[in-house]
C-alpha positions, 0 to 999 in steps of 0.5 A: 523218680524212684526215691519216694519208694525207698522202703526200709522195713522189717517183716515177720511171719508165723505159721501154726502158733495158737498165739500168732498175733502175740508172737508177731507183736513180739517179733515186730517189737524186736524189729522196731529199729527197722521202722518207726513210722508205722506197723501192722499185723494181719492174722488168718482165722477160719478162712478170714484175714483180719488186720490192724495197723497204725502210725507210730511205734509197735507198743503204741499201736497194739494193745491187748484188745487189738491183739485179741481181735486178731485170732488165728494160728498164722499171722504176718507183720510189718514195721516201716521206716519214715521217708520224706513226704510219704508218712500216711496210714495208706502206706502202712503194711501189710496190704490186704487184697481180695482176688478170685483166689481169696484174700491175700496179705503181703508185707515187703522190705526192699525197693523195686527199681522199675516200680514207677515204670510198671505202675505207669503201665498198669495204670494205663491199662486200668489199675487203680492204686491206693498207695504210693508204695512199690509193694502195691505194684506186686499186688496189681501184677498178681491181679493181672494173672488168671492162673488158678494157683497163688504161687504161680501168680506170685512168681509170674508177677515177681519175674516182671520186677527188678530190685530188692524184695524180702516178702512175707505173704499170708493167705487163709491156708499158707504162709509164703516167704520170698527173697529176691535173686540177688538177696539184697535184704536179709530174711531168715527162717526159724522154728519153735518146736512143738508150739502148735499144740497139735504135735507140730512145730511152729515156723517163723520168718523174719528180717533178722534173727534178733526177732527169734530170741524173744519168742524162743525160736531157733534159727534154722537158716537164711531164706536163700536168694531167689527162694520161695518158701511155702508153709502150709498144713503139709509142711515146708516146701521150697522152690527156686523159680527165678533165673539165678543171679549173683548173690549181692547182699547189702553191705550197709546192713552190717555197717548200720541198719541191722541190730548188733545181736542179729546174724545176717548173711552168715555172720554176726553183726556185732562181730563184723562192726568190731572188725570194721573198727579194727580195720579203721584203725589200721587205715587211719591210726592216730595218737589220742587219749580216748576213743568215743563212739557216737551211740548207738550205731558207732559203739561196736566199731569204736570198741574195735578201734580202741582194742586195735589201737590200745587207746582207752574206750569210753562212753563219752557221749550219752544218748537220750533213748526217749526222744520221740519222732516229734518234740517241741523246740524252744522258741529261743534259739539254742545252738545245736538243739536237735543234736543236744536232745539226742546226745550229750557229752560227759565233760569229765571224760573229754575235757583236756583230752585228745579224742577219737570219735567213731561213727558209722557214716557221714551223710550230709555232715551237719550232725558230725559238725554239731557233735564236734562243736559240742565236744569242743565246748566240753573241753576236748583239746583235739578231735579226730573223726573216724568213720567205719565205712567209706564215703557215701557217694551215691544214693541207694535204690534197693531199700536204704533211705539215703538222700539224693546225690546232691545232698551227699557231702562226700559226693560233692566234696573231697576229704579236706573240704569235709574235714574243714566243714565238720571242723575236726582236726583230722578225718579218716574213712574206712577203705572199701578194702577194709570193709571187705576184710571185715566182712570176709567171713560172710563169703558174699560179694556185697552190693556196695553201690552207696560207696562205689557207684557201681549198681548191681541193677541198673535203673531202667529207662522208661519203655514203650507201653508193652506190658500186656501188648 
């Protein structure tokens, strides 16, 4: 029911900067890894919100003329990840809506687990939805309120939803950032000193700190779980209107999704990934000649595995960074074409070698199978597959686009079966205990439902229509 709403995204916002749209463009460019399907920017100028969004990559959507049409000293932006069946401009964010209070723009990273239930109830009472995104549920919930204060409308709406949300909102006077009480997805606060040309600082919020580096913003702190930050002409205000919940950020952000140079959940992503690799060696040592990463997400973990084992690290596969979202396949069948266009082994490194291949995860197993066959064709004598996360046995309902359980190879097959299917000589997954040793610096109790099946928030059952009754 909820899978179509899964929404891996990046959000960005800036307040009080004379080049707000340009700054947002740069921020989104740094967050491109969080979404390659669509992007959008909304700016605020003289009481009016202006929007530009499109399908594709940030650099392809925004040109100088587009950014010039987005004046103002405040802006928010969004990049969205592609999910099956929902690739359409109507789902591109930020959404812009007009209430009696004025125009509001909203951008969302995460997934609301009771979105379909709320949507059905809202539609039963006359709401008309323009998209299939759960973000629009928040918009309609806000519209049901007659409160004269925007913040009270927002917080009352969010009290009705369950799930993951890191939000940025923009009105003609305020920039607002919100993180759900469990803190599933990252959201960070930064500052550009004296950039407002009025003697005041510029404030920025983003999904990851890597968005701060390109704009010379300093990291101030994480937006706390359950926190609402309001930034306006009077400065920065913080409130915590929600009931306190257990802090359970997504551990998969460290394993795969976040950029290595980011600092999220109080720890550096690159450092954590190297520790994951070191723990992987302790769990599954092997005698080999060379350690190879599956680039790019497997590279830090492979480095950690090599350092812990003393086995030489080599970039034995080259990744083509210029593969677009679509490409023309040859009519004649070429084995493993989809993988070959992205990865190619270096024969001189792998030929005659016992190879350890380190990747961050195995989902369906088909990619791992094709990589191993390519390495064997390049002359590898042994291939030992090592995965820097536990087996993925359950789908994510909080904002990572994983397949249904039926498609997850580890949910339906044991280790020996998976090893036979991908044709490796040996296969080893990092233990859940190894993951927690690697992320101990963060001090959080993580959501690990994709590895354990233990969901922080249960998927709700359809209720009676009683939202407004």
